[in-house]
C-alpha positions in Angstrom: -16.6 60.5 0.7 -17.8 58.6 3.8 -15.8 55.8 5.5 -18.6 53.3 4.5 -18.3 54.2 0.8 -14.5 53.9 0.8 -14.8 50.4 2.3 -17.3 49.4 -0.4 -14.9 50.3 -3.1 -12.1 48.1 -1.9 -12.2 45.0 -4.1 -12.7 41.6 -2.3 -10.0 39.0 -3.0 -11.7 35.9 -4.1 -10.0 32.6 -3.5 -8.9 30.9 -6.8 -10.7 27.7 -7.5 -8.9 24.8 -9.1 -6.5 21.9 -8.3 -2.8 21.5 -8.4 -1.6 19.9 -11.6 1.7 18.3 -10.8 0.9 15.8 -8.0 -2.5 15.0 -9.5 -0.9 14.0 -12.8 1.1 11.2 -11.1 -2.2 10.2 -9.2 -4.0 10.0 -12.5 -1.2 7.9 -14.1 -1.4 5.5 -11.1 -5.2 5.3 -11.5 -4.7 4.6 -15.3 -2.2 1.8 -14.5 -4.7 0.1 -12.1 -7.4 0.4 -14.7 -5.2 -1.0 -17.4 -4.4 -3.9 -15.1 -8.1 -4.7 -14.9 -8.5 -4.6 -18.8 -5.4 -6.6 -19.3 -6.5 -9.3 -17.0 -9.9 -9.6 -18.8 -7.8 -10.4 -21.9 -5.8 -13.0 -20.0 -2.7 -10.7 -20.3 -1.6 -11.3 -16.7 2.0 -10.3 -16.9 1.4 -6.9 -18.2 -1.5 -6.5 -15.6 0.9 -7.3 -12.8 3.5 -5.0 -14.1 1.0 -2.2 -14.3 0.1 -2.5 -10.6 3.7 -2.4 -9.7 4.1 0.7 -11.8 1.0 2.2 -10.0 2.9 1.6 -6.7 5.8 3.6 -7.9 3.6 6.4 -9.1 1.7 6.3 -5.8 5.0 6.9 -3.9 5.9 9.7 -6.2 2.8 11.9 -6.1 2.9 12.4 -2.3 6.6 13.3 -2.3 6.2 15.7 -5.2 3.2 17.4 -3.4 5.4 17.9 -0.3 8.4 19.1 -2.3 6.4 21.6 -4.3 4.1 22.5 -1.3 1.0 21.5 -3.3 -0.8 19.4 -0.7 -4.5 19.8 -0.8 -7.6 18.0 0.5 -8.6 17.3 -3.0 -5.3 15.6 -3.7 -5.6 13.5 -0.5 -9.1 12.4 -1.5 -8.2 11.7 -5.1 -5.2 9.7 -4.0 -7.3 7.6 -1.8 -9.8 6.8 -4.5 -6.9 6.0 -6.9 -5.4 3.7 -4.4 -8.8 1.9 -4.0 -8.8 1.1 -7.7 -5.2 0.3 -8.2 -4.5 -1.6 -5.0 -8.0 -2.8 -3.9 -10.1 -3.6 -7.0 -7.5 -4.3 -9.5 -5.4 -6.9 -7.7 -8.6 -8.8 -6.6 -9.9 -8.9 -10.1 -6.5 -9.9 -11.6 -6.4 -12.8 -9.1 -9.9 -13.6 -9.9 -9.4 -13.7 -13.6 -6.2 -15.8 -13.3 -7.4 -18.6 -11.1 -10.2 -17.8 -8.6 -13.0 -17.7 -11.3 -12.7 -21.4 -11.7 -13.5 -22.0 -8.0 -17.1 -20.8 -8.1 -18.5 -18.8 -5.2 -15.5 -19.2 -2.8 -13.3 -17.6 -5.6 -15.3 -14.4 -6.1 -16.0 -14.2 -2.3 -12.2 -14.3 -1.6 -11.8 -11.5 -4.2 -14.5 -9.5 -2.6 -12.9 -9.9 0.9 -9.6 -8.4 -0.4 -11.4 -5.5 -2.1 -13.5 -4.7 1.0 -10.5 -5.0 3.2 -8.6 -2.5 1.1 -11.5 -0.1 1.3 -11.7 -0.4 5.1 -7.9 -0.1 5.4 -7.8 3.1 3.3 -10.8 4.5 5.3 -9.0 3.8 8.6 -5.8 5.3 7.5 -7.5 8.6 6.4 -9.2 9.0 9.7 -5.8 8.5 11.5 -3.7 11.0 9.6 -2.0 13.2 12.1 -2.9 11.0 15.0 -1.1 7.6 14.5 2.6 7.1 14.9 4.3 7.8 11.5 6.9 5.3 12.1 4.4 2.4 11.8 1.5 1.3 9.8 -1.5 -0.2 11.5 -2.3 -3.2 9.2 -0.5 -4.2 6.0 -0.5 -1.3 3.6 -2.7 -1.7 0.6 0.2 -1.2 -2.0 2.2 -4.1 -0.3 -1.0 -6.3 -0.2 -1.5 -5.6 -3.9 2.2 -6.4 -4.6 1.8 -9.8 -2.9 -1.4 -10.8 -4.7 -0.3 -9.7 -8.1 3.2 -11.0 -7.5 1.8 -14.3 -6.9 -0.1 -14.2 -10.2 3.1 -13.0 -12.0 5.0 -15.8 -10.6 2.4 -18.4 -11.4 1.9 -17.1 -15.0 5.7 -17.0 -15.7 6.3 -20.5 -14.4 3.0 -21.9 -15.8 1.6 -23.0 -12.5 -2.0 -23.8 -13.1 -2.8 -26.9 -11.0 -5.6 -27.1 -8.5 -3.4 -27.0 -5.4 -2.0 -23.8 -6.6 -5.5 -22.4 -6.9 -6.2 -23.2 -3.3 -3.1 -21.5 -2.2 -4.2 -18.5 -4.2 -7.6 -18.5 -2.4 -6.0 -18.7 1.1 -3.3 -16.1 0.2 -6.0 -13.6 -1.1 -8.0 -14.0 2.2 -5.2 -13.8 4.5 -3.6 -10.8 3.0 -6.9 -9.0 3.0 -7.3 -9.7 6.7 -3.8 -8.5 7.3 -4.8 -5.1 5.9 -7.6 -4.6 8.5 -5.7 -6.2 11.4 -4.0 -4.3 14.2 -0.6 -5.7 13.3 2.1 -3.0 13.2 4.3 -2.6 10.1 7.4 -0.4 9.8 6.6 2.5 7.5 10.4 3.5 6.7 9.2 7.1 7.1 11.8 7.6 9.9 14.6 7.1 7.5 16.7 10.3 6.8 17.1 10.2 3.0 19.0 13.5 2.9 21.6 12.4 5.4 25.0 10.7 4.8 25.1 6.9 4.8 28.0 4.4 4.8 29.6 3.4 1.6 28.1 -0.1 1.9 24.5 1.3 1.6 24.6 2.2 -2.2 26.2 -1.2 -2.7 23.2 -2.9 -1.1 20.9 -0.9 -3.4 22.9 -2.1 -6.4 22.6 -5.8 -5.3 18.8 -5.3 -4.8 18.5 -3.9 -8.4 20.5 -6.9 -9.7 18.3 -9.4 -7.8 15.1 -7.8 -9.1 16.5 -7.8 -12.7 17.4 -11.4 -12.5 13.9 -12.6 -11.7 11.5 -9.7 -11.2 8.3 -11.7 -10.4 9.9 -14.0 -7.9 12.1 -11.5 -6.2 9.3 -8.9 -5.9 6.8 -11.4 -4.6 9.3 -12.9 -2.0 10.3 -9.4 -0.9 6.9 -8.1 -0.2 5.9 -11.5 1.3 8.7 -11.2 3.8 7.5 -7.7 4.6 4.0 -9.0 5.2 5.4 -11.7 7.6 7.5 -9.1 9.4 4.5 -7.4 10.9 3.2 -10.5 12.9 6.8 -11.4 13.9 7.3 -7.9 15.1 4.0 -7.7 17.0 4.7 -11.1 18.7 8.2 -9.9 19.8 6.6 -6.6 21.2 4.0 -8.6 23.1 6.6 -10.9 24.6 8.7 -7.9 25.6 5.7 -6.2 27.3 4.7 -9.4 29.2 8.3 -9.8 30.4 8.4 -6.2 31.5 5.1 -6.6 33.4 6.4 -9.8 35.0 9.5 -8.1 36.1 7.7 -5.1 37.5 5.4 -7.4 39.5 8.3 -9.2 40.9 10.0 -5.9 41.9 6.8 -4.7 43.5 6.4 -8.0 45.5 10.0 -7.8 46.6 9.6 -4.3 47.8 6.7 -5.2 49.9 
């Protein structure tokens, strides 16, 4: 038997085709929650719609961690997760807000909803192109889940407290546009990815988490909306502080250079 014949008899190992089940199950569940929010808002069930989007946020945070823990990351999972985020945190919040109050404002209402949706798409596209390049400690622009939490939290608060007057609709319009623009801005937000969740913490830290749970349980729509709104405001404040610090450093450097001359 020749060497060529023996090589031809060696079976070629083919790469198995398929997708990992475990992380994509959570991604599908998040997609379902976002789709349910849209359907619920069409029936004027705004509280379940808002809760569904917050559930989608939890599931979106789980699927990535599950993929890393089980070593089941894949390009398919990353693309599927991005498409799911577009539905759950881009399209669904905009439509929930539109159905709740923006629909009564005519063209400005649906244009504001479109701005939010388009901004979420651009935010996700930019994030995907910067994976492995950008500083993991910070997000560039407001993350789409946080933006979705603010918009739907606003709807949840308004629906819970029966706030349906005209001035509230104007605030909703402005809020939808501003939050959308923050997603595509260069404002930096802390990502909390630098926290060591496996390390030991002081005894007071678990107590803080207990207090947070109590606060959320006391008034979920108001506390969640306020919490994410504070996070949205932290970005511009942090950016302004950084700019002032850099200007002071440049001024001090110039003074030092002029003194040395």
